[in-house]
C-alpha positions as CSV (number, residue, x, y, z in Angstrom):
1,M,4.5,-3.6,-16.3
2,S,4.6,-5.0,-12.8
3,Q,3.1,-8.3,-11.8
4,F,1.0,-6.3,-9.3
5,D,-0.8,-4.4,-12.1
6,R,-3.1,-7.5,-12.4
7,V,-4.0,-7.0,-8.7
8,F,-4.1,-3.2,-8.4
9,G,-5.0,-2.2,-12.0
10,D,-3.3,0.8,-13.6
11,G,0.0,0.7,-11.7
12,N,-1.0,3.5,-9.3
13,Y,0.3,1.8,-6.2
14,L,3.3,1.9,-3.9
15,E,5.3,-1.3,-3.3
16,C,7.4,-0.9,-0.1
17,S,11.0,-2.0,-0.5
18,K,11.3,-2.4,3.3
19,C,8.3,-4.5,4.3
20,G,7.0,-5.7,0.9
21,S,3.5,-4.4,1.3
22,L,1.5,-2.8,-1.5
23,T,-0.8,0.2,-1.1
24,T,-3.2,1.8,-3.5
25,L,-6.2,4.1,-3.6
26,D,-9.2,2.3,-5.3
27,K,-11.7,4.0,-7.6
28,D,-13.9,5.0,-4.6
29,G,-11.0,6.6,-2.8
30,R,-10.5,3.8,-0.2
31,L,-6.9,3.0,0.7
32,M,-6.4,-0.7,0.0
33,R,-3.3,-2.6,1.3
34,M,-1.9,-6.0,0.5
35,I,0.4,-7.8,2.9
36,L,1.6,-11.4,3.3
37,N,0.2,-13.3,6.3
38,T,2.2,-15.7,8.4
39,Q,1.6,-18.5,5.7
40,D,3.0,-16.0,3.0
41,L,-0.5,-15.7,1.4
42,P,-1.6,-12.3,0.2
43,V,-4.3,-10.5,2.2
44,I,-6.0,-7.4,0.8
45,Y,-7.8,-5.1,3.2
46,E,-9.0,-1.5,3.6
47,E,-6.8,0.6,5.7
48,K,-8.9,2.9,7.9
49,N,-6.2,5.6,8.7
50,K,-5.3,7.0,5.3
51,D,-3.0,9.7,6.9
52,L,-0.4,7.1,7.7
53,F,0.0,6.3,4.0
54,I,-0.2,9.6,2.2
55,N,2.5,12.2,2.0
56,Q,1.8,15.9,2.2
57,D,2.2,16.1,-1.6
58,G,-0.4,13.4,-2.1
59,S,2.0,10.6,-3.0
60,L,1.7,7.2,-1.3
61,K,4.1,6.0,1.4
62,C,4.2,3.0,3.8
63,N,3.6,3.3,7.5
64,C,6.7,1.2,8.2
65,T,8.8,4.0,6.8
66,N,7.1,6.4,9.1
67,K,8.3,4.7,12.2
68,E,12.0,5.4,11.3
69,E,11.3,9.0,10.7
70,L,9.7,9.7,14.1
């Protein structure tokens, strides 16, 4: 079990190995993201553009990975 299961519940999240952000879909279908701010404190917010974080097969991805693929 990951330490982030306490934050995001059942382990249905993506932890980006490049930027360290976490992304998950909440029970209402909203895409929630956790990043570290400039003071290295976690900030959780709703990401408005879900398309940047969901692959064609429905799996989660990070938008920082997208930039390298373009």
